[in-house]
DOVEX-475987 format. One record per residue (C-alpha): x, y, z. Coordinates in steps of 0.1 Angstrom, whole numbers, padded with zeros to 4 digits, always signed. Layout:
# DOVEX-475987
XYZ ...
***
This chain:
# DOVEX-475987
-0083-0380+0276 -0106-0358+0257 -0094-0353+0222 -0120-0331+0206 -0097-0327+0175 -0103-0364+0168 -0140-0357+0162 -0145-0340+0129 -0176-0320+0125 -0193-0321+0091 -0222-0298+0083 -0244-0294+0052 -0253-0258+0045 -0271-0238+0018 -0249-0231-0011 -0246-0194-0004 -0233-0200+0032 -0207-0226+0024 -0179-0202+0013 -0185-0179+0043 -0190-0204+0071 -0155-0207+0086 -0148-0170+0086 -0182-0157+0097 -0187-0184+0124 -0151-0184+0135 -0148-0222+0129 -0115-0240+0125 -0114-0254+0090 -0094-0285+0103 -0122-0294+0127 -0152-0283+0106 -0160-0293+0071 -0190-0279+0052 -0206-0284+0018 -0240-0280+0002 -0262-0308-0007 -0256-0323-0042 -0269-0300-0069 -0295-0309-0094 -0314-0336-0075 -0328-0344-0041 -0305-0368-0023 -0326-0374+0009 -0311-0376+0044 -0292-0408+0035 -0279-0396+0002 -0270-0363+0018 -0250-0381+0044 -0232-0401+0018 -0225-0369-0002 -0209-0350+0027 -0189-0380+0037 -0175-0384+0002 -0168-0347-0001 -0149-0347+0033 -0130-0378+0022 -0120-0361-0011 -0110-0329+0007 -0088-0349+0032 -0066-0362+0004 -0062-0393+0025 -0038-0418+0010 -0060-0449+0015 -0094-0458+0004 -0127-0444+0017 -0134-0473+0040 -0100-0469+0057 -0105-0431+0060 -0140-0437+0075 -0127-0461+0102 -0098-0438+0111 -0118-0415+0134 -0151-0403+0146 -0173-0378+0127 -0205-0360+0135 -0227-0349+0106 -0253-0322+0111 -0278-0317+0083 -0286-0280+0081 -0287-0275+0043 -0324-0280+0037 -0347-0256+0019 -0364-0244+0052 -0397-0239+0035 -0416-0234+0068 -0389-0211+0083 -0379-0190+0054 -0360-0163+0073 -0331-0186+0081 -0331-0206+0048 -0300-0188+0034 -0279-0196+0064 -0293-0229+0074 -0314-0237+0105 -0283-0247+0126 -0271-0211+0123 -0304-0198+0137 -0296-0173+0165 -0310-0184+0199 -0321-0160+0226 -0301-0160+0258 -0319-0182+0283 -0328-0162+0315 -0320-0192+0337 -0285-0199+0324 -0251-0181+0328 -0223-0179+0303 -0243-0175+0271 -0237-0148+0245 -0258-0126+0223 -0247-0142+0190 -0251-0178+0201 -0266-0202+0175 -0285-0234+0176 -0254-0250+0162 -0235-0242+0194 -0259-0263+0214 -0262-0291+0188 -0225-0296+0184 -0218-0298+0221 -0246-0323+0226 -0237-0345+0197 -0200-0344+0206 -0208-0356+0241 -0226-0386+0227 -0199-0395+0202 -0171-0389+0226 -0186-0414+0251 -0196-0439+0225 -0176-0471+0220 -0147-0468+0196 -0165-0489+0170 -0188-0461+0162 -0174-0438+0135 -0204-0417+0124 -0231-0397+0142 -0259-0382+0122 -0280-0354+0137 -0307-0331+0125 -0300-0294+0121 -0333-0281+0133 -0336-0296+0168 -0321-0290+0202 -0319-0313+0232 -0314-0308+0269 -0308-0339+0288 -0293-0350+0321 -0280-0382+0303 -0242-0385+0308 -0241-0411+0279 -0222-0437+0300 -0225-0473+0289 -0236-0467+0254 -0242-0502+0239 -0224-0517+0210 -0244-0523+0177 -0240-0516+0140 -0267-0490+0143 -0278-0472+0175 -0309-0450+0174 -0319-0426+0202 -0355-0421+0212 -0371-0395+0234 -0402-0397+0255 -0427-0371+0244 -0465-0366+0245 -0486-0382+0219 -0493-0350+0200 -0456-0344+0194 -0449-0380+0185 -0476-0380+0159 -0457-0353+0139 -0424-0372+0138 -0409-0407+0133 -0416-0430+0162 -0397-0461+0174 -0416-0490+0190 -0401-0515+0213 -0417-0545+0231 -0427-0538+0266 -0408-0569+0278 -0376-0558+0260 -0373-0520+0258 -0339-0520+0241 -0351-0540+0211 -0364-0521+0181 -0397-0537+0169 -0406-0513+0141 -0406-0476+0130 -0437-0456+0120 -0436-0422+0103 -0461-0397+0118 -0485-0422+0133 -0519-0410+0142 -0527-0405+0179 -0553-0433+0179 -0527-0456+0164 -0503-0447+0191 -0529-0455+0218 -0537-0488+0202 -0501-0499+0199 -0493-0488+0235 -0510-0519+0248 -0480-0540+0237 -0452-0515+0229 -0434-0486+0244 -0429-0458+0219 -0403-0431+0217 -0401-0403+0192 -0371-0405+0168 -0346-0379+0180 -0329-0378+0146 -0296-0389+0162 -0281-0421+0147 -0248-0437+0156 -0232-0461+0130 -0201-0482+0129 -0181-0486+0097 -0201-0515+0084 -0234-0497+0087 -0220-0465+0073 -0207-0483+0043 -0242-0499+0038 -0257-0464+0037 -0231-0453+0012 -0238-0483-0010 -0276-0477-0008 -0268-0442-0020 -0249-0454-0051 -0214-0456-0037 -0191-0481-0054 -0167-0494-0028 -0132-0498-0042 -0138-0473-0070 -0144-0445-0045 -0172-0429-0065 -0209-0427-0069 -0225-0447-0097 -0240-0416-0114 -0213-0391-0102 -0236-0379-0073 -0256-0399-0048 -0290-0412-0056 -0320-0404-0034 -0320-0424-0002 -0339-0416+0030 -0320-0425+0062 -0351-0422+0083 -0379-0432+0060 -0361-0461+0043 -0331-0473+0062 -0344-0470+0097 -0378-0481+0087 -0364-0514+0074 -0350-0522+0109 -0368-0540+0137 -0381-0574+0143 -0416-0564+0130 -0407-0541+0102 -0432-0536+0075 -0405-0530+0049 -0374-0551+0057 -0344-0546+0034 -0324-0578+0026 -0293-0557+0020 -0295-0545+0057 -0307-0576+0075 -0273-0585+0088 -0269-0552+0107 -0276-0552+0144 -0297-0523+0157 -0304-0511+0193 -0326-0485+0207 -0318-0463+0237 -0338-0435+0253 -0324-0400+0260 -0330-0399+0298 -0350-0369+0310 -0346-0355+0276 -0362-0323+0265 -0369-0318+0228 -0371-0285+0210 -0379-0283+0173 -0371-0253+0151 -0387-0265+0118 -0412-0237+0113 -0421-0202+0123 -0445-0216+0150 -0418-0240+0163 -0393-0211+0164 -0414-0191+0189 -0430-0220+0208 -0396-0237+0214 -0380-0204+0224 -0408-0198+0248 -0406-0233+0263 -0368-0228+0267 -0373-0195+0285 -0400-0209+0308 -0385-0243+0315 -0373-0231+0350 -0402-0218+0371 -0382-0215+0404 -0376-0177+0406 -0345-0184+0427 -0329-0201+0397 -0336-0173+0372 -0311-0145+0368 -0333-0118+0353 -0360-0099+0372 -0388-0104+0347 -0424-0115+0350 -0430-0150+0361 -0439-0162+0326 -0418-0150+0297 -0439-0133+0270 -0439-0148+0235 -0420-0117+0222 -0383-0122+0213 -0359-0094+0204 -0322-0101+0197 -0295-0084+0178 -0322-0058+0172 -0330-0021+0177 -0367-0020+0187 -0382+0014+0196 -0418+0005+0200 -0437-0003+0232 -0455-0036+0233 -0489-0041+0248 -0509-0071+0259 -0523-0073+0223 -0488-0082+0210 -0477-0118+0211 -0459-0145+0191 -0434-0120+0178 -0398-0127+0167 -0375-0098+0159 -0339-0105+0150 -0312-0087+0131 -0336-0058+0125 -0343-0021+0133 -0379-0014+0142 -0387+0023+0147 -0414+0037+0168 -0435+0045+0137 -0442+0008+0131 -0473-0008+0145 -0471-0045+0152 -0498-0070+0161 -0491-0107+0165 -0476-0137+0148 -0447-0119+0132 -0412-0130+0122 -0392-0099+0114 -0357-0104+0102 -0329-0086+0083 -0347-0052+0084 -0322-0024+0080 -0323+0010+0098 -0353+0029+0086 -0378+0056+0094 -0408+0040+0076 -0443+0042+0090 -0457+0008+0087 -0486-0012+0101 -0480-0049+0099 -0510-0072+0095 -0515-0100+0120 -0498-0133+0109 -0475-0114+0085 -0437-0119+0084 -0411-0096+0068 -0376-0106+0057 -0353-0082+0040 -0325-0101+0023 -0293-0082+0012 -0280-0090-0022 -0249-0081-0041 -0246-0046-0055 -0264-0029-0026 -0298-0043-0036 -0324-0060-0014 -0349-0087-0018 -0381-0081+0002 -0398-0113+0013 -0433-0108+0028 -0451-0140+0037 -0476-0155+0061 -0467-0169+0095 -0482-0203+0085 -0471-0204+0049 -0456-0237+0040 -0441-0230+0005 -0450-0266-0005 -0438-0287-0034 -0471-0289-0053 -0485-0264-0078 -0482-0230-0061 -0511-0212-0078 -0536-0228-0054 -0513-0227-0023 -0517-0202+0005 -0496-0171+0006 -0503-0143+0030 -0536-0157+0041 -0550-0164+0006 -0542-0186-0024 -0517-0172-0048 -0545-0170-0074 -0566-0148-0051 -0536-0127-0043 -0529-0120-0080 -0566-0114-0087 -0568-0088-0059 -0540-0069-0076 -0555-0072-0111 -0527-0095-0122 -0525-0128-0140 -0499-0155-0136 -0488-0149-0172 -0484-0111-0166 -0464-0119-0134 -0442-0143-0153 -0453-0171-0131 -0456-0207-0141 -0488-0220-0125 -0475-0255-0123 -0444-0245-0103 -0443-0247-0066 -0447-0216-0045 -0411-0221-0033 -0399-0218-0069 -0420-0189-0080 -0404-0154-0084 -0425-0136-0058 -0400-0114-0040 -0390-0081-0055 -0354-0069-0058 -0351-0032-0053 -0331-0004-0038 -0336+0004-0001 -0360+0032-0005 -0385+0011-0024 -0388-0016+0003 -0417-0001+0023 -0438+0003-0009 -0432-0033-0018 -0441-0045+0017 -0473-0026+0016 -0482-0038-0019 -0476-0074-0010 -0496-0071+0022 -0524-0049+0010 -0526-0047-0027 -0524-0020-0053 -0536+0014-0042 -0539+0003-0007 -0519+0031+0007 -0516+0068+0001 -0497+0094+0019 -0509+0130+0023 -0487+0160+0025 -0484+0159+0063 -0471+0124+0062 -0503+0109+0077 -0511+0075+0063 -0544+0067+0046 -0553+0031+0038 -0580+0010+0022 -0568-0022+0038 -0554-0032+0072 -0519-0021+0065 -0503+0013+0058 -0469+0028+0051 -0451+0060+0045 -0415+0071+0046 -0401+0103+0058 -0369+0122+0055 -0345+0117+0026 -0361+0084+0018 -0396+0098+0011 -0415+0075-0012 -0451+0071-0023 -0468+0047-0045 -0502+0057-0059 -0528+0041-0081 -0516+0009-0097 -0479+0019-0096 -0470-0007-0070 -0485-0034-0092 -0466-0022-0122 -0434-0019-0103 -0437-0053-0087 -0445-0069-0121 -0417-0052-0139 -0389-0054-0114 -0365-0083-0109 -0380-0109-0086 -0365-0139-0069 -0380-0171-0056 -0375-0185-0021 -0353-0212-0037 -0331-0186-0054 -0326-0167-0022 -0309-0197-0007 -0279-0190-0029 -0284-0153-0037 -0283-0137-0003 -0252-0116+0006 -0243-0135+0038 -0214-0112+0046 -0237-0081+0046 -0264-0100+0065 -0240-0111+0092 -0223-0077+0094 -0257-0060+0101 -0263-0086+0128 -0229-0079+0143 -0235-0041+0143 -0268-0045+0160 -0254-0068+0186 -0227-0042+0194 -0254-0016+0197 -0274-0039+0221 -0245-0044+0245 -0244-0009+0261 -0282-0008+0264 -0281-0041+0282 -0253-0029+0305 -0272+0003+0313 -0303-0017+0322 -0283-0044+0341 -0309-0044+0370 -0334-0061+0346 -0312-0074+0318 -0290-0105+0314 -0258-0084+0308 -0238-0097+0339 -0249-0132+0332 -0235-0133+0297 -0201-0148+0289 -0182-0116+0298 -0150-0128+0281 -0169-0126+0248 -0186-0094+0257 -0153-0078+0266 -0139-0088+0232 -0169-0072+0215 -0163-0040+0235 -0126-0040+0226 -0131-0046+0189 -0159-0021+0185 -0145+0005+0209 -0177+0005+0229 -0175+0029+0259 -0176+0011+0292 -0207+0015+0314 -0205+0033+0347 -0189+0013+0375 -0213-0004+0399 -0220+0010+0433 -0211-0007+0466 -0247-0017+0472 -0248-0040+0442 -0246-0078+0449 -0211-0091+0455 -0210-0115+0425 -0222-0088+0401 -0195-0064+0413 -0169-0091+0408 -0182-0098+0373 -0181-0061+0366 -0145-0056+0377 -0131-0086+0358 -0151-0076+0327 -0134-0041+0329 -0101-0058+0333 -0106-0078+0301 -0118-0047+0282 -0087-0028+0294 -0064-0055+0284 -0029-0063+0295 -0019-0030+0311 -0019-0013+0345 -0056-0004+0343 -0065-0040+0335 -0044-0052+0364 -0061-0028+0387 -0095-0040+0379 -0084-0076+0382 -0070-0070+0416 -0102-0053+0426 -0123-0083+0415 -0103-0106+0437 -0104-0081+0466 -0142-0079+0464 -0144-0116+0468 -0119-0118+0496 -0135-0090+0516 -0170-0104+0511 -0159-0137+0525 -0137-0125+0552 -0163-0101+0566 -0187-0130+0572 -0166-0137+0603 -0165-0102+0616 -0199-0104+0633 -0185-0134+0653 -0156-0120+0672 -0136-0143+0694 -0120-0140+0728 -0092-0166+0733 -0088-0179+0768 -0058-0199+0778 -0067-0236+0780 -0033-0253+0788 -0012-0257+0818 +0024-0244+0819 +0040-0277+0812 +0014-0290+0786 +0019-0294+0749 -0010-0297+0724 -0004-0321+0695 -0028-0316+0665 -0026-0338+0635 -0045-0344+0603 -0046-0366+0573 -0045-0353+0537 -0072-0359+0511 -0077-0376+0478 -0101-0358+0455 -0120-0384+0436 -0147-0363+0418 -0161-0328+0417 -0129-0309+0423 -0132-0271+0414 -0169-0270+0421 -0160-0261+0457 -0141-0230+0447 -0155-0195+0452 -0171-0178+0434 -0185-0209+0416 -0198-0226+0447 -0213-0193+0460 -0232-0190+0427 -0241-0226+0421 -0232-0247+0451 -0205-0274+0450 -0204-0312+0449 -0173-0332+0457 -0164-0368+0466 -0131-0372+0485 -0115-0392+0513 -0092-0386+0542 -0060-0405+0539 -0030-0414+0560 +0004-0420+0544 +0027-0448+0554 +0005-0453+0585 +0009-0418+0597 -0011-0385+0599 +0013-0364+0579 +0003-0329+0590 +0012-0321+0626 +0012-0290+0648 +0026-0286+0683 +0015-0257+0705 +0029-0249+0739 +0028-0219+0763 +0059-0198+0768 +0068-0172+0795 +0077-0144+0771 +0048-0125+0756 +0058-0132+0720 +0048-0157+0694 +0074-0181+0682 +0068-0200+0649 +0089-0230+0639 +0087-0251+0607 +0102-0285+0613 +0102-0295+0576 +0116-0261+0564 +0141-0258+0593 +0130-0222+0599 +0121-0201+0630 +0103-0167+0633 +0096-0146+0664 +0067-0121+0663 +0062-0093+0688 +0039-0068+0670 +0005-0068+0654 +0020-0055+0622 +0043-0084+0619 +0016-0109+0628 -0008-0094+0601 +0018-0097+0573 +0002-0130+0562 -0004-0122+0525 +0032-0120+0513 +0041-0145+0486 +0067-0171+0496 +0063-0167+0533 +0066-0201+0550 +0048-0188+0580 +0018-0172+0563 -0006-0199+0575 +0001-0197+0612 +0001-0159+0611 -0034-0158+0595 -0046-0185+0619 -0035-0165+0649 -0053-0135+0636 -0085-0155+0631 -0080-0169+0667 -0083-0134+0681 -0046-0125+0686 -0051-0094+0663 -0077-0068+0669 -0096-0076+0636 -0114-0106+0649 -0110-0100+0686 -0140-0093+0709 -0117-0070+0729 -0092-0044+0715 -0056-0042+0727 -0029-0016+0720 -0003-0041+0710 +0005-0078+0708 +0024-0079+0741 -0008-0066+0759 -0029-0091+0741 -0006-0120+0752 -0004-0107+0788 -0042-0107+0789 -0041-0143+0775 -0017-0153+0802 +0014-0165+0781 +0032-0163+0748 +0027-0191+0722 +0051-0214+0704 +0038-0232+0674 +0058-0258+0656 +0046-0271+0622 +0054-0303+0604 +0042-0311+0569 +0057-0345+0560 +0046-0341+0524 +0063-0323+0495 +0049-0289+0486 +0027-0291+0454 +0018-0327+0461 -0019-0323+0451 -0031-0337+0484 -0045-0305+0498 -0015-0300+0521 -0017-0263+0527 -0054-0263+0534 -0052-0292+0558 -0022-0278+0575 -0041-0245+0580 -0071-0265+0594 -0047-0284+0617 -0033-0251+0630 -0067-0236+0635 -0080-0268+0652 -0050-0269+0675 -0054-0232+0684 -0091-0236+0690 -0083-0262+0717 -0053-0242+0730 -0075-0211+0734 -0108-0226+0745 -0126-0215+0713 -0149-0245+0711 -0149-0246+0673 -0163-0278+0659 -0148-0293+0627 -0173-0274+0605 -0163-0241+0620 -0126-0250+0617 -0131-0259+0580 -0150-0227+0572 -0124-0206+0589 -0098-0224+0568 -0117-0212+0537 -0115-0176+0550 -0079-0180+0560 -0070-0189+0524 -0088-0157+0512 -0067-0138+0537 -0036-0153+0522 -0049-0142+0487 -0042-0178+0475 -0079-0185+0472 -0090-0221+0471 -0122-0240+0480 -0135-0259+0509 -0130-0295+0498 -0094-0299+0509 -0099-0292+0546 -0133-0310+0547 -0117-0339+0529 -0089-0341+0554 -0102-0332+0589 -0134-0352+0584 -0127-0389+0583 -0135-0415+0557 -0149-0414+0522 -0177-0389+0516 -0198-0368+0494 -0197-0331+0503 -0224-0308+0489 -0233-0271+0494 -0261-0248+0483 -0254-0214+0467 -0245-0187+0492 -0217-0167+0506 -0213-0190+0536 -0204-0225+0525 -0212-0253+0550 -0211-0286+0532 -0236-0313+0540 -0217-0346+0544 -0228-0381+0533 -0204-0408+0543 -0197-0436+0519 -0186-0472+0524 -0148-0476+0522 -0146-0513+0513 -0130-0507+0479 -0102-0489+0497 -0098-0514+0525 -0108-0548+0511 -0078-0569+0503 -0089-0578+0468 -0094-0543+0455 -0070-0524+0478 -0041-0542+0463 -0050-0529+0429 -0047-0493+0440 -0014-0476+0438 -0002-0441+0450 +0029-0429+0432 +0048-0397+0440 +0060-0385+0406 +0087-0362+0419 +0071-0334+0399 +0054-0306+0417 +0032-0278+0404 +0019-0251+0427 -0019-0248+0424 -0020-0210+0430 -0013-0201+0393 -0038-0227+0380 -0064-0216+0406 -0060-0179+0397 -0066-0184+0360 -0097-0207+0365 -0112-0183+0391 -0108-0155+0366 -0129-0176+0342 -0155-0180+0369 -0156-0142+0374 -0163-0139+0336 -0190-0165+0334 -0169-0183+0308 -0193-0207+0290 -0166-0232+0283 -0156-0234+0320 -0192-0233+0334 -0202-0263+0313 -0173-0283+0326 -0181-0273+0362 -0217-0284+0357 -0204-0317+0344 -0181-0321+0374 -0211-0317+0397 -0230-0344+0379 -0200-0365+0379 -0196-0363+0417 -0231-0376+0421 -0223-0405+0397 -0192-0413+0416 -0212-0413+0449 -0236-0439+0434 -0206-0460+0421 -0190-0461+0456 -0224-0471+0471 -0224-0501+0447 -0188-0510+0457 -0181-0511+0419 -0143-0512+0414 -0143-0510+0377 -0169-0483+0378 -0148-0463+0403 -0118-0467+0379 -0139-0453+0351 -0150-0424+0373 -0114-0416+0383 -0105-0415+0346 -0134-0391+0339 -0122-0368+0368 -0088-0367+0352 -0103-0360+0318 -0124-0331+0332 -0094-0316+0350 -0075-0316+0317 -0103-0300+0299 -0101-0271+0324 -0063-0268+0321 -0042-0284+0294 -0011-0280+0316 -0025-0305+0340 -0009-0333+0320 +0026-0321+0311 +0050-0342+0290 +0068-0356+0320 +0036-0370+0334 +0025-0384+0300 +0058-0402+0298 +0053-0419+0332 +0017-0429+0324 +0026-0441+0289 +0049-0468+0304 +0020-0484+0324 -0012-0472+0307 -0021-0506+0293 -0021-0521+0328 -0045-0495+0343 -0082-0491+0343 -0081-0455+0355 -0058-0429+0370 -0055-0392+0378 -0031-0367+0393 -0045-0357+0426 -0054-0320+0432 -0052-0294+0405 -0028-0316+0386 +0005-0312+0367 +0025-0331+0393 +0026-0345+0428 +0008-0377+0435 -0006-0401+0409 -0034-0424+0419 -0037-0455+0398 -0063-0483+0396 -0048-0514+0380 -0067-0540+0360 -0057-0567+0384 -0035-0575+0413 -0009-0589+0389 -0011-0557+0368 -0005-0536+0399 +0026-0557+0407 +0039-0551+0372 +0032-0513+0374 +0052-0511+0406 +0080-0532+0392 +0083-0511+0360 +0084-0477+0377 +0107-0488+0405 +0131-0504+0381 +0135-0472+0361 +0122-0442+0381 +0117-0409+0362 +0137-0390+0388 +0155-0394+0421 +0124-0383+0441 +0098-0406+0425 +0085-0434+0448 +0055-0455+0457 +0038-0445+0490 +0014-0466+0511 -0019-0451+0519 -0049-0460+0540 -0083-0444+0547 -0082-0423+0578 -0109-0433+0603 -0102-0404+0626 -0097-0372+0606 -0083-0343+0626 -0072-0352+0662 -0057-0331+0690 -0043-0344+0722 -0024-0331+0753 +0007-0341+0770 
***
């Protein structure tokens, strides 16, 4: 079972962000711990790791020692507290809190998503699937990965490092792992930023992978790192009070490997393994250039236009606007531009290579030079620090007087403004990062300071009409109440005399609450614009649950309702979005009903162009006997459910099953002389006689035991809706047919069993009627009509139940996106379910607990309507998991199948916590140690429990324990076998 609460998230952040993190990011303080790096000295990645672990330990107030606390659970550590010298705009918040644009090829994202959202999910997946011996995952805060790796079979070691295949140019800028070509899992040595020629030379004997920055460690290895950072085990403190400098990547990892150039005797007893991230994509956000290039690669990673959701040009431009109000028109001359949390009026002129952040609402006239970035940082007391810098500025650690700032050395910059370092209060030996360069002013002085820093003293003057005159490339003026001019050398004097802060001081001095509040307001302003431009924007592909919450909180007026000619899925999205905005009231309920009705009508009308004409196909004394198995869902359940399968396609592994040697779903059809329809339920002991169209078409009433045969008869042409010929009444219809009809139904399975009973019963009724009426429907047509039948009943549901039952054997079922769902079937070997050795280890147990799937289904379908990011990620994982289960069955791997069954159960629980109620947990708890895997079949919560035991002897013990003391009077073991026939119909 997934216990995300057992994985504690630890993140290092800049000092000014630490106190605001939980509130502004909405993070649970019990799951997320944050602190800044130790003050006063550099700790390095190793020392920083040791520091945050020690701080989290102290905050936990654990009773035992540090080692005991460390081994008590799993923890991920994300280092996002660096100085961000090459990406200054996001230094105060930390790179992990960098806002990421919504990807045009993905649904369920949101306007205020952060890099951290993607990092935490990815790192958690690795740690969750890692062996229990691993207690610590360390990840970088300025990278993002996309990978198809499911992280199954992660090997055991003291230290596990992850590499990623990249081109030589990228590898040469990072740490690189080398492994022998004859033993790729062995780490030979590590090189930091090797040259491209060195890579080519070493490639003759070694594979090489770029260091992903992800490291897994067990308790022993983590304690070694602590000790190398100055931790005194037993005394639970650092030797000097804070950790000493220790580099995880440059020292600890570099010491590993059979051919290391710098082995460390203290670490030689640790085992190390290297694994690649399969099909991994690496995105770095370490600099301004990386920010734009990685965002561009992300937007353009899907080139298939059918898989993109916005109607944009084939190649996404290198211009990014988010949480912003931009009122300028870009031309082909504009490129490499990032605008975030900013207002840019039409009076600005932009060029290229800009990062513009934090800029408040303004009416300035400003021409921004190429390769110039502007960051307005709010401070306490209503003041602002204005940071103007070059796109490629590095803010290095050496003496800053000779370092480049705004395209020239700082010495040149001062000279052009007739200033000396001494006059500016600058220590020439300090680094550019530590120099007080950025003026602190009131809002109205900001444009003057921007122009001065870009262009120098006297660079700009404004005439009486507001027209700008300039001696340099840039210009500015302000209008309205904020009019401001700076003439002669006034800007130089003002810049010299005013308070100024360094980039380092801004890390702690920024008013993060004000910064985030401005971003929130701009996001709220963006939403109605996106909604109004929905034909080209990503609005209806956002996580609409989050968007609805923003609309409610901010009181944003709803956009106009969509017209009938809009795509079906978009109209469904729109209606459910309106329902969520309206809330729990009649208006919200009306929109919710409309969303379901749109889906139902869209699916039902797919059959209207194919009317049917039933023709009697039985003799007076004949009885037709239709019968079907049920299905076990092994993997991929829920991906077959509309609208998800319509949007994305579905992928399911299931099997047709007979119980106690019988096909448990049976339907009997016979002709009768009276022109009426008689329905009987053998298992319910009920009878109904129908003699009008109105009574026949009442198939959507909750609790009606005859809803399925009513709807089936309508689909078979005994109502005018799907009939090729119209009749005035039911009697006329039956007279033309040649007889009345008596249908008797038997479902020898408890309701709410989780075996797809209702869907397979519906398919059995339709299949029997098809033969009775000469409709020549094959099994695919019967299964599709069953899908439509369930929409007519308003119960919803997918296609896997009926396909799983009426088609024989074990199989993979897959569909493409589209309103009409016809799965492609790939049959699988069934030896695991029929071979004596493995079959005896499989048990089917009826728990005596039932849970009707309708309520679960309704809630999860609503999440589909809303593009819920949490649900969509699980559905995507389910689809991948179905393919993995398919491969496992092809290998006849019993233990692998047990693992896949357990994962299916885990995924179902992640969708709905109620899937595993206390009564079920109690049953499982009694035999858990004897089982390799198990799951409740179907939507879960009750019904049948499929168990795969560790051995034949373990299966006998499971059976003995549960039979000796059953949880209720209905609980029992049931024999099952793979159905080799599927649906059958025969005649008397």
